N, C-alpha and C positions, 0 to 999 in steps of 0.2 A: 504494499499500500504506499502510495505517495503522499507526502504532506506538504502543503503550501501555507502561506500566511497572507493575511489581508487586514485592513481596519474594519471593513464592512463587506458583507456579502449579500448580493441581491439576487434572488432567485426569479427568473422569468425576464424576458427581453421585450415585453409588450409595453403598453402606456404606463402602467403603474411602476413597473421596474425601471423603465428609462427615466421617468421623472425623478424617482428616488436616487438613481445612480447620478443623474446630473446634479441634483441638490447636494448630494453627499461629497462629491468630487469638489463642487464649489467650496464646500466647508473644509477642504484640504484633506479629506480622507482618501486612503487608497482603496479603491472599490473593485471588486471582482463580481462580474455579472455572469451567471450561469444560465445557459438556454439549452433545452433538450434538443431542439431541432436545428437545422442548418442555418448558416448565415444567409441573409437575403439582402440584396442591393438592388434598389429600384432601377439604377442605371444599366444593370445587367439583366435580371430576371423580368423586370417591369417594362423593358424596351419594346416599342412597337415594331411589328404587328403581333408578336407572339402572346403578348400580355392580354390581348382581347380575343382569345380563343375560348369560346363557351365550353367546348368539349374538355379542354385541359383544366379550365378554372372551375366550372360549376359542376361538372359530371365527374371528373377524375380527381377533383379535389386537391389540387397542387399545393395550396397554402394551409391545409387543414390537418388535424391531428391523425397520426397513423394508429388506427384502432387495433391493428393486428399485434401491437406491442403492449399497449395498455389502454384501458377503456374504463367505463363504468358499467355496473349492473343496474338493471331497472325493474321495479315492481310498482303496482298501483297501490297495494294495501299490505299492511302487517299481516303475516300469515302465509303470503304467497312466496314462492321461490323466485327470486330475481334472476334474470337472464342477461348475458352481456349485450351491450349496445355494439353490434358488429358492423353496421353500415351507417355512415353519416347521413342523417336524415332530419330528425326533429331539431337538432342544435348542432352547431359547427364550430367547435373550438379550434383555434389556430395552432400552428406549430412552426417554430423557426423564429428568427430575429423579427421582431414586429408583432408576433403573436396575433391575436384577433384584431389588433389595432392596424394591422396591414390590410386585412380583407373586409374590414367593417364598411358600412355604407357612408357614414359621415354625419348622421343627425346628431346635433350637439346641444342638449338642453342643460339648463340649470334645474336644480330640484325646486319644486314649489315649497315655500316656507311652511304651509300647513302639513305637507307630507313628512317633514322632519320631526314633527311632534304630533303625529297622527293619533296616538292613543289619548294624549291630553286633549286634543281638539275634539275628537269624537266624544269623549266623556263630557267635556264642557258643553257641547251642543246638544247631545242626545241622552247623556246618562250612561253609566257603566253597563246597564242591562242591554244596551243596544249592541254591545259586542258579543257576537255569537259564542256559545259555549265551544271550547276547543280552539278558539282563535287566539294565537299568541301575538296580540297587537302590542307594539312597542314604540317609544321614542328613540331617536337617534342619539340624543345626548349632546347635540351640536344644533346651533341655530343658523338660519340663512344669513343673518347679519354677520355672524362669525365667519362664514364661509365665503361671503361675497368677494372679498379681496382676491381669493383663490380661484373662484369662478372666473373672474375677470383676468387673472393671470393666465389661466388655462386657455381662455378664448384668444388671447394675444399670442400664445405659443402655437395654437392650432391654426390661427388665421381664420377664425370663424366669420361666416357671412350672415347677416341678419338685420333686422330693423327693431330698434328699441321702442318701447311705449313710454316708459318713465326713466329719466336719469336724474339722480338726486332729488326725487320727489316731484319733479316737474314733467308734464306730458310733453313729449318732444317729437312723437311720430306715430305711425299706424301700426305698431307692433301688437303684441299680445296684450289685450286689456287686462287679462287676469295675472300677468307676470308681475313679480315684484320689482321695486325700483333698482336701478343699476347705478354704480359709481361712474361708469363710462359707457360710451357707445360701443357697438360691435366693431372690431377692427375693420371689417369690410362690409359694404352694403349687401342687401339680400340678393340672392340669385334671381334671374329672371323667371317668371312663371312659364312653365311649358303650357301647351294649350289646355290640357286636362285640368291643371292646377288653376288656370285663369277661369275656366268654367266653374270649378268647384268654389272658388272665392266668390263669385257672383251669386251662385245658387245658395251657398251657405248664408250670405248676407241677406238675400231675398227671404230665406226662411227664418230670419231673425237671430241668427247666430253671430259670432264675432271671429271671422277669418283673419289669419296673420300668416306671414311668411315663415316656414320652418327655419330654425337656426341650423346652419349647415357648416361643417368643417370641410367644405369644398369651396375653394377660393373663387369669388366673383370677379376678382382682378388679380394682377400680379401682386405679390406681397412678400415682404421680408420680416421674419418674426424677431423677437428680442434677442434670440441666440445667434442671429444672422442667417438663419436658414431661409432658403427662398422657395417660393411657390409659383406656379404658373396659373394663369386663368382657366377654369373649367370650360371645356368645349361641349359638354352634354353628350359624350360619346355613349353613355349608358353602361359602361363597364366599371362600376365601383364596388358593389358588394360581392365579394369572392375574388377580387382582383387587386393587383397592385396598380397604381395610377401612373401611366406613361406620361401624363401631362404635368406630374408633380403638383396636381391641383387638390388632391384629397389628402388631408392631414394624416400622418402616420408617424410612429416613432422613427422609422427609417428615413423619413424626409425631414421632420421637424425638430428632432432632438439628436439622434445618433450621428449625423455627419459632424456635429460639433463635439459630442461626447467622445467619439473615437479618437479625436486628436489630443485628448487630455491625457498627460502622462500618468496621472493617478488612476486611470481607467483600464481595466482589462476585461475583455469579453471572451468567454470560453463557450463554444457551441458544441453541440452533441454531447451534453453533459446532463445525464438523467440524474436529478438529485434524489437520493434514496431516503435521506432523513436529515433532520437537524439534530446535531449531537449535543447532548446536555451533560452537565456535570453530575457529580454524585448526589447533589441535593435535588436535582430535577428542576431547579428554579433559575438556572443560568445556561444560556447556549454557549457552547465553545467553538461552534463552526458548523460546518455541514460536510456530509460525505456524498460524493456523487459517483456515478459509474461513467467512465470514459467509453463512449459507445463505439469509438474506433479501435481502442485497445482492449476493450472488455475488462479493464482493471478499475478498481475502486480508488478514488482520490479523496483525501481529506483536506480541507482548508480550515484553518482556525482563524477566528475573528472575534472582536469584541461586540460587534452589532450584526444581526441577521434580519434581513427583509425579505418576507415572502411577498412577491409581486407577480405571481403566476395567474392563470385564469382561475376564476372562482372556485370551481370544485377541486382543482389541484392544490390551491392553498389549504382547503379543509383536509383534503387527503394527507398532505404532508403533516399537518398538525396531529391528525390521528395516528399516523405511522411513527411519529416522533414522540408522542406522549406529552404534548403541550396542551394543557387544558383538559377538563373532565369530559369524556365523551357523553354525548346525550343519550339518555335512556327514555324512550317514548313511553314505556309501560309505567315508569314511576314519574315521568315528566321532570326528570333531574338531569343535570349536566348541561353543557353549553356547546361543545364542538359537535357540529352536525345539526344543531337546533335551528328552527326557522328557515329551512331551505325554501326558497321561493322561485318562481318563474315569472312570466308575464302572459296575460291573455292576449291573443290576437286572432281576429277574424276578418276576412275580406268580403265586402259586398261588391257588386258589379252592376254598372249601368250600361246599356246599349243605346247608342244615340242614332239619330236619323242618318240615312245613308249618304247625305251630303255633308256630314261632319266627320272628318278624319282625325283620329286621336294620335296618330304618329307615335305609337307606344315604344318604338325603338329608340326614340330620343329620351334622354333623361340624366339625372344626376342623383347619386345615392342619398344626399341629405337634403335636396331641394323639394319644395312642394309647398302646399298651403294646408293649414290645419285650423281646427277650432278646439277650444279648451272648455267649452260651456258645460261638459259633463266629466271633466277631469277633477281629480283631487276633491277639495271641499268647496268647489265653485258652484255647486247646486244643492238643493234641499234633499238630503238622503232620507229623511224622516218617513215620508209616505211609502218608500220603496223597501226599507229594512235591510239595506245592505251597506257595507263599508267599501270604499274604494271608488274608482272611476277610470275614465278613458278618454284621451284625446282622440280625435277622428281626423284623418287627413287623406289627401291625395299626395302620394310621395312616388311619382312615376320615375323609377330608377333605371329604366331601360329594359324592355322585354325583348330577350333574345330568342332566336328561332326554336331552340330545343325546349325552352321554357314555355313558349307560346303554344307548342304542341300539347303540353300537358294541361293547359287551361281549357282547350276545346271551345265548345259554344254554350257552356252553362250546364246546369243540372239536368235538364230534359233533353239535350241534344244527343244525337247518336255518338257512340264511342268508337266507330269504325265506318269506313266506306265513304261513299260520295256525300252522305248527309253530314258526316263528321268534318269532312274537308270544307264544305260549304260554311258550316257553322264556325269553323276555326277562323277562316278568312274573314268573316263578318266580325267576329270578336276582335281579332287583331286590328282591323281597319277602324272599327266604330265603337269599341267599348272602352271603358275606363274603370279602374279599381279604386275603392275607397276602404280604407283600413280603420278598424277600431282597435287601438293598441293600448291595452289597459293593464291595471294593477292586479297583483296576485298576492293575497294575504297569506300570512303564516299560520300554520296549524299544528297542533300537538302531534298529530299522526302523519305529518309530512316532514321528512328528515333525511339526513345523510349518516351512513355509518360504514364500518368495514364489513365487507361481504364475508360470511363464514365459510364459503365454498370456493369461489373463483379467485384465481391469482393472475397477475400479469406476468409478462415473460421474464421478469427479474425476481419472480418468487414472492412478490408482496401481495397481500390481499387487495383486491380491487375495491374501489369505493362503491357503495350500494346506495341507489336513490330510491326512496319510497315516496312516490308522488302520484296525485290524481287531482283532477279539478273538483273543487268543493262547491256546494250549493251557493254560498255568498257570491263567489266569483262568476259563476254561470248566470245568476240572476243579474248581477251587475252588467255583464257583457250583453245579455239580451235587452236590457233596458236601453243601454247607450246605442246599440245597433238600431233599435226601433226608432231612435230619434233621427236616424239618417233618412228615413222615409220622406220627409218634407224636402230634403235636398234633392232626392231622386226626382221628385215631381217638379221641382223648380228647374232642374236640368232639361226637362222635356224628354226624359228617357223613353224610348219605345218599349222597353221592358227593363226590369231590374231584378236582381236577387239579393237578399239580405243574408249575409253569412253570419251565423251565430253559433256559440257553444250549445250543444244539445244535452239536456239533462239525461243522466244515465249512461252517457257515452264516455268511456274512460279515455285518459290521455293516451294518444297513439304515437309511438316513437317513429312510425313509418312516414310521417308527414312532417315536412319542415314547418316549424312555427316561429321560432326566434332563438338566438343565441344569447338571449339576455337572462341568464341564470343569476341568482343571487342568494345571499344568506349563508347560513351554515357555520359561519364564524363572525357573529354580529357584533356591532359596537353598542356601547351604552353606558350608563353610570352604575349598574348593578351587576357585580360578578356572578350573581346567581342566575342571571338571565342573558348574559353577553359574554363572549369569549375574549374580546378586546375592549379597552377603555375608549373614551371619546377621541383619543389621539392615535387610535388604532394600534395600541400597544398591548401585547399579551398581558392579562392579569397575573398569569402564573409564572411567565418567563419574561421579565421586563426588558431584556435586550433583544427580544423578537418583536417585530412590527409586521402586521399582516395587512396588506394594501390591496383593495379590490372590491368588486361588488359583493363578495362574501360578507362585507360589513353591513349590508342593507338588512334592517330587521324585517321588512316586507317589500314586496315588489312594487314600485311606483309605475304609473302610466307612461312616464318618459323613458326614453332610452337611457342606459345607465352610464355611458362613457363620460359625459360631462361631469356627473357626480363623482365618479371614480378619480377623474383627473383633479378635481377640486379637493377631494379628500386626501390625495396623494401629496399635493402641495401643502395642504393644512398639516398633515402629519409631518412632512419633511420640515416645515417652519419650526415646529415644536421640538423636533429632534435637534435642529441646528441651534435654536435659541435657548433651549433649556436642557434637554437631555444630554448633549455632548459636554455641557458644562458640569453636570452633576448626574451621572448615570444612575438610573433607578426608576421607580414608578413615577410617572407624571401625574400631578394632581391638578384638580380644577382650581384656578385662582380667580 
């Protein structure tokens, strides 16, 4: 076994890991970043035209995790035997430098203030009995005002395009009327509307809703971020989600942070390094470093360090904590323990409108983060009392570019033929004249939805796989169905010749064969109570204070918004407190 030394180790080369590595090297620490997958450079692998190959990208999953070596097992309920997730379908974790931050779409939200204190807000408005039995509703332990400077910093690093509504309490534009005030404008103006987004904007307004441009980490103009990294303007090629951007227009760690970080002499990147565990001392209260398997030599390597940051994908962070013995594993039967508790996802369903034959929707055009949304049914923006559910959902047209293979799977709607001349006719009609409207909603945490180590299945390295116990719950199904029903006035305002409302169906279990979203969260959540959270408000382990766990694993419940903006803000928030407080006096960080 080989041994190396560093001041800090960062596990994972996605957004969370890259942000922490940049902040810690700026603080003067020698940082080693470990990434299980290969190195990835946009200039090489993202070069045109190979980067816009749908077969290579979306079907053969070039940028995604290799499930043949390690994966998760999934079951719907306690008592069932979980089976391995063998084919990438429902969710698509990344692998390689950039992680999921390389293949993401680019939608870049700030968290809604009400969502950060959801339990307190629900109780204040509706009373504690409004919370369903078995729902683990929790506050984050941090407020929007505390995070606002870090949301702002992340937007400037990402080169986010958008339109503000309020800056410093003053109405300044036509942005989201439900959004909180900002300290500064977006770095770039909003992306232009594609045709379907423009139609949705008008129809939503006619229906009495409040449309706004989606905040997008896809550059509407050329841009140079605070690190000196450069971005080019988006050309709406439609190859964002699942692809690296050959225009350098979509923010990614590979474009916006790593070109600068790689030049820092205090930074070392080691790829094809599968981290086996965080090593602990004999007291189990201090990390001494990590041990990883060099996938080229097949030899274990130990790196010692005074600080360990887990910045991998959500469930990889939880898996490492369980494998390393950091924090008490969650026991659903006793409702005790914290690591694996509050595993959450997001609800998402797609509705579709077919327009008259003289309206061509040009669905091949698009950008991953661009579009138009309404927040009238998101968060606490509407009265939940008559409906009896917690949570909500933004609704949007986010035309990201429909590619040929993907178009063939859409067909012509629920009642269209699935084969032959009728199928082809309906497919062409849908591709030319239809548009999709998504309800992208919250998912609450529940006592019987969790992560733990599988007692049967192991990965190729001999370690227990992470087991997911997950299914849709009544609260979230009713929320989704209510929000989707509110799309109907938009369909009518569009003048649709026909439309279909896509909803979650009661009694229909979570189906891993169908892509839904890669927005997984929870499992090692943040909070003020060590009995219900694995990490504190600074994302520091309660049990092993020199370990920080950064990612959507910190979310106590799934919000309606995409998670990346919140992950980035939390990463900068945590890094700030590491730099200003922890490094001066290592130990548990306390609220001041």
